[in-house]
C-alpha positions in Angstrom: -15.9 47.9 58.6 -18.3 44.9 57.9 -21.3 44.0 60.1 -23.5 40.9 60.0 -27.2 41.5 59.3 -30.2 39.3 58.2 -30.5 39.2 54.4 -34.1 40.4 54.8 -33.0 43.8 56.0 -31.5 44.7 52.6 -33.6 42.9 50.1 -37.3 42.6 49.2 -38.3 39.1 48.3 -41.0 38.6 45.6 -42.6 35.4 44.3 -44.1 34.6 40.9 -46.8 32.5 39.3 -48.0 30.8 36.1 -50.4 32.7 33.8 -53.3 30.5 32.6 -52.2 28.4 29.7 -55.8 28.4 28.5 -55.6 32.1 27.8 -53.7 32.7 24.5 -53.6 36.4 25.2 -51.1 35.7 28.0 -48.5 33.9 26.0 -46.1 34.7 23.1 -45.3 38.2 24.2 -41.9 39.8 24.7 -41.5 39.4 28.5 -39.2 36.5 29.4 -41.0 34.2 31.9 -38.3 32.5 33.9 -38.7 29.0 35.4 -36.1 26.7 36.9 -35.2 25.3 33.4 -33.8 28.7 32.5 -31.6 29.0 35.6 -28.5 27.6 34.0 -26.7 30.9 33.6 -25.4 33.5 35.9 -27.0 36.3 34.0 -30.6 36.1 32.8 -31.8 38.2 29.9 -34.1 35.7 28.2 -36.2 32.7 28.8 -37.6 29.7 26.9 -41.2 31.0 27.4 -42.4 34.6 27.0 -45.6 36.3 28.2 -47.5 39.5 27.6 -48.3 42.6 29.7 -51.8 41.2 30.0 -50.4 38.1 31.8 -48.6 40.3 34.3 -51.9 42.1 35.1 -54.1 39.0 35.1 -52.0 36.4 37.0 -49.9 35.8 40.1 -46.6 36.4 38.3 -44.7 39.6 38.9 -42.5 41.8 36.8 -39.0 41.7 38.3 -36.7 44.6 37.5 -33.2 44.5 36.0 -30.4 43.8 38.5 -32.5 41.6 40.8 -31.3 38.2 42.1 -33.3 35.1 41.2 -33.1 32.0 43.3 -34.8 28.6 42.6 -36.9 28.0 45.7 -38.8 24.7 44.7 -37.3 22.1 42.5 -35.7 18.6 42.6 -32.4 20.3 41.7 -32.3 21.6 45.3 -31.2 18.1 46.4 -27.7 19.1 45.3 -27.6 22.6 43.8 -28.9 26.1 44.5 -29.4 27.9 41.2 -28.8 31.7 41.5 -28.8 34.3 38.7 -28.9 38.1 38.2 -31.5 39.7 35.8 -30.1 41.8 33.0 -33.6 43.1 32.0 -37.1 43.0 33.4 -38.5 39.5 33.5 -41.4 37.6 35.0 -40.9 34.5 37.2 -42.9 31.4 38.0 -43.9 30.1 41.4 -40.7 28.0 41.8 -38.5 31.1 41.9 -38.0 33.9 44.3 -36.6 37.3 43.4 -34.4 39.4 45.7 -34.6 43.1 45.0 -31.8 45.0 46.7 -32.3 48.2 48.7 -29.9 51.1 48.2 -27.7 49.6 51.0 -26.8 46.5 48.9 -25.1 45.7 45.6 -26.9 43.0 43.6 -23.7 41.4 42.4 -22.4 41.2 45.9 -25.6 39.7 47.3 -25.9 37.2 44.5 -22.4 35.9 45.2 -22.9 35.7 48.9 -26.2 33.8 48.5 -24.5 31.4 46.1 -21.6 31.0 48.6 -24.2 30.1 51.2 -25.5 27.2 49.1 -24.5 24.5 51.6 -26.5 26.4 54.4 -29.6 26.9 52.2 -29.7 23.3 51.0 -29.9 22.1 54.6 -33.2 23.9 54.8 -34.7 21.9 51.9 -37.7 19.9 52.9 -39.3 17.2 50.7 -43.0 17.4 51.4 -44.9 17.7 48.1 -41.8 19.1 46.4 -38.2 20.0 47.3 -38.4 23.5 48.7 -37.2 25.7 51.5 -38.7 28.4 53.7 -38.4 32.0 52.5 -38.4 33.0 56.2 -35.1 31.1 56.6 -33.7 33.1 53.6 -34.7 36.4 55.2 -32.9 35.4 58.5 -29.7 34.3 56.7 -26.9 36.3 58.3 -24.6 38.0 55.8 -21.6 40.4 56.2 -22.4 43.8 54.8 -19.4 46.1 54.2 -19.9 49.6 52.7 -21.2 49.8 49.2 -17.9 50.6 47.5 -16.4 47.5 49.2 -19.3 45.3 48.1 -18.8 46.4 44.5 -15.1 45.8 44.7 -15.6 42.3 46.0 -18.3 41.6 43.4 -16.0 42.7 40.5 -13.2 40.4 41.7 -15.6 37.4 42.1 -17.2 38.2 38.7 -13.8 38.0 37.0 -12.8 34.8 38.7 -16.1 33.2 38.1 -16.1 34.2 34.4 -12.7 32.4 34.0 -14.0 29.1 35.4 -17.2 29.3 33.5 -15.3 29.8 30.2 -13.2 26.8 31.1 -16.3 24.8 31.9 -17.9 25.8 28.6 -14.7 24.8 26.7 -14.9 21.3 28.4 -18.6 21.0 27.4 -17.7 21.8 23.8 -14.9 19.2 23.8 -17.3 16.6 25.1 -19.7 17.4 22.3 -16.9 16.8 19.7 -17.3 13.1 20.1 -20.8 13.3 18.6 -19.5 15.6 15.8 -16.6 13.1 15.0 -19.1 10.2 15.0 -21.5 12.0 12.6 -18.6 13.1 10.3 -17.3 9.6 10.0 -20.4 7.5 10.2 -23.4 9.7 9.6 -24.0 8.0 6.3 -22.8 4.5 7.4 -25.2 2.0 5.7 -24.0 -1.1 7.5 -25.9 -1.5 10.7 -26.3 -4.6 12.7 -28.2 -5.5 15.9 -26.2 -5.5 19.0 -26.8 -9.2 19.6 -25.0 -9.9 16.3 -21.7 -8.5 17.4 -21.7 -9.8 21.0 -21.4 -13.2 22.5 -23.4 -12.2 25.5 -25.8 -9.5 26.6 -27.0 -10.1 30.2 -27.7 -8.1 33.3 -26.1 -7.9 36.7 -26.9 -10.0 39.7 -30.6 -10.6 40.6 -29.7 -12.3 43.9 -29.6 -10.3 47.1 -25.9 -10.5 48.0 -24.6 -11.3 51.5 -22.9 -8.0 52.3 -19.4 -7.8 53.8 -17.8 -4.9 55.7 -15.1 -4.8 53.0 -13.9 -6.8 50.0 -15.2 -6.8 46.4 -17.0 -3.5 45.4 -20.7 -3.7 44.5 -21.5 -1.1 41.9 -24.7 0.8 41.0 -26.0 2.7 38.0 -24.5 5.9 39.4 -21.0 4.3 39.2 -21.1 4.3 35.4 -20.5 7.7 34.0 -18.2 9.7 31.6 -17.2 6.5 29.8 -15.6 5.3 33.0 -16.3 3.0 36.0 -16.2 4.6 39.5 -15.4 2.2 42.3 -16.7 4.6 45.0 -19.2 2.6 47.0 -20.2 1.6 50.5 -21.4 -1.9 49.5 -19.0 -4.9 49.4 -19.2 -8.7 49.1 -16.7 -11.3 50.1 -14.5 -13.0 47.6 -16.5 -16.2 48.0 -19.8 -14.4 47.4 -18.3 -12.7 44.3 -17.2 -16.0 42.8 -20.6 -17.5 43.4 -22.5 -14.6 41.9 -20.3 -14.2 38.8 -19.6 -17.9 38.1 -21.9 -18.0 35.0 -20.8 -14.6 33.6 -17.3 -13.5 34.8 -16.4 -9.9 34.2 -13.3 -9.5 31.9 -11.2 -6.8 30.4 -12.9 -5.7 27.1 -16.4 -6.1 28.4 -18.8 -3.2 28.2 -21.3 -2.1 30.8 -24.5 -0.2 29.9 -26.9 1.4 32.4 -30.5 0.3 31.6 -32.6 1.9 34.3 -33.2 5.5 35.4 -30.1 7.3 34.0 -30.1 4.8 31.1 -27.8 5.2 28.2 -24.4 5.5 30.0 -21.7 3.0 29.0 -18.1 2.2 30.0 -15.4 -0.2 29.0 -14.0 -2.6 31.6 -10.3 -1.8 31.1 -8.7 -3.1 34.3 -8.4 -6.5 36.1 -10.0 -5.1 39.3 -12.7 -7.4 40.6 -16.2 -6.0 41.1 -19.9 -6.9 40.9 -22.9 -4.9 39.9 -26.6 -4.6 40.2 -29.1 -6.0 37.7 -29.9 -2.5 36.3 -26.6 -2.6 34.5 -26.3 -4.6 31.3 -23.2 -6.7 30.8 -22.1 -6.8 27.1 -19.3 -9.1 25.7 -18.3 -7.8 22.3 -16.9 -10.1 19.6 -13.5 -8.5 19.1 -13.2 -9.8 15.5 -16.2 -7.7 14.6 -16.3 -4.7 16.9 -13.7 -2.9 19.0 -14.9 -2.9 22.6 -14.0 0.8 23.1 -15.8 1.7 19.8 -18.9 -0.1 21.0 -18.7 1.6 24.4 -18.6 5.1 22.8 -21.3 4.3 20.2 -23.7 3.0 22.9 -23.7 6.6 24.2 -24.1 8.2 20.8 -27.3 10.2 19.8 -28.0 7.5 17.2 -28.3 4.8 19.8 -29.8 7.1 22.5 -32.7 7.9 20.2 -33.4 4.1 20.0 -33.2 3.8 23.8 -35.6 6.8 24.2 -38.2 5.0 22.0 -38.2 1.7 23.8 -37.6 2.9 27.5 -40.7 2.1 29.6 -41.7 2.8 33.1 -43.3 5.5 35.3 -41.0 6.0 38.3 -37.9 4.9 36.4 -37.5 4.4 32.7 -36.1 1.0 31.8 -34.5 -0.4 28.7 -35.1 -4.1 28.7 -32.4 -6.6 27.6 -34.6 -7.7 24.7 -34.7 -4.1 23.5 -31.0 -3.6 24.0 -30.1 -6.7 22.0 -32.0 -5.2 19.0 -30.3 -1.8 19.0 -29.0 -1.0 15.5 -25.3 -0.3 15.8 -23.4 1.3 12.9 -20.6 -1.1 12.0 -17.8 0.3 9.8 -14.6 -1.8 9.1 -12.3 -2.3 12.1 -9.7 0.1 10.7 -12.4 2.8 10.6 -13.4 1.9 14.2 -9.7 2.3 15.3 -9.5 5.6 13.5 -12.6 6.9 15.3 -11.4 5.6 18.7 -8.0 7.3 18.2 -9.6 10.7 17.5 -12.0 10.4 20.4 -9.3 9.3 22.8 -7.3 12.4 21.9 -10.3 14.7 22.6 -11.0 12.9 25.9 -7.4 13.3 27.0 -7.6 17.0 26.3 -10.9 17.3 28.2 -9.4 15.3 31.1 -6.5 17.7 31.3 -8.9 20.7 31.2 -11.0 19.1 33.9 -8.0 18.8 36.2 -7.2 22.4 35.6 -10.9 23.3 36.2 -10.7 21.8 39.7 -7.9 24.4 40.3 -10.1 27.2 39.1 -12.9 26.0 41.4 -10.5 25.8 44.4 -9.3 29.4 43.6 -12.8 30.7 43.4 -13.8 29.0 46.7 -10.8 30.5 48.3 -11.6 34.0 47.0 -15.2 33.6 48.2 -14.0 32.7 51.7 -11.6 35.5 51.9 -14.1 38.0 50.4 -16.8 37.2 53.0 -14.5 37.0 55.9 -13.0 40.4 55.3 -9.6 39.1 54.0 -9.8 40.1 50.4 
């Protein structure tokens, strides 16, 4: 029979710290020192930085045992995600992470899964004062079902297997996405013919600078976040009337075959306009009109996201709060320009990879739904 208890009754919560960077005796040892950047895996056995035994003794960090649960407690990622992991060896942690060490009443795998399943609850506690964080006292008070240990272990094993399946599928999708860059390097890594973007486009401008007159419905107004994964999302809560749209786009109408490029913040994303749907966009998005007798629009869209071009963007992006690629800089980007038949061959290969990845993403959503269903059933006593 399962009972609900506060999480703090079955775990000890420990914090961490950062050893002095000025003391070389603290760094370069063999103890993984885990910070939020390492919390991208379910199991933690290593970290980017390592410290020594002297650092444990001489700083605020703690040695966390194997089979403890790590939770990011302070980070901008808490705006949307609660990173959770289990240690598979003794590690140290920094001050942005809390460690949950289970008593003999709780199974670490079970507790890790139930904390992750409580993500939506925990994220509501996040406060943005000096940094996004949440109260550890709230975590201690979190009500969790606690069945007998054998039942906890059974549930954890089932969820581990289901989660492993969806993580493998996600990794396969990531590998497919990286294939685009591999194909690019294989075909054009030694391409000697490079031209500036302005030489293969009839126009490189930005979106509207005028403050639109908003309408309750009508023509979608898009932002930088609407350009991602080589596609244009029309999910927005901002609209303009047809008259306003015609007024604002009169000098630069948006046409099929144009390319959009994000130039501020999450700069470097591109997408091809491939439908006749009317829309308008903010000035932080660049509007590129390729010359089709010189460059395939789809080829240009893909290449603008390549590492070759991204490296150029990183060099010229300026700004403190938000990095910006200016139009003048964008126009001077060096674009590899093979013959059109080679561009077509490249696009054909990439499109095949993208279709495969899209199919796998659709399947991935099914795995996610299955896992969510299993979580619900497990923690409501139905599994």
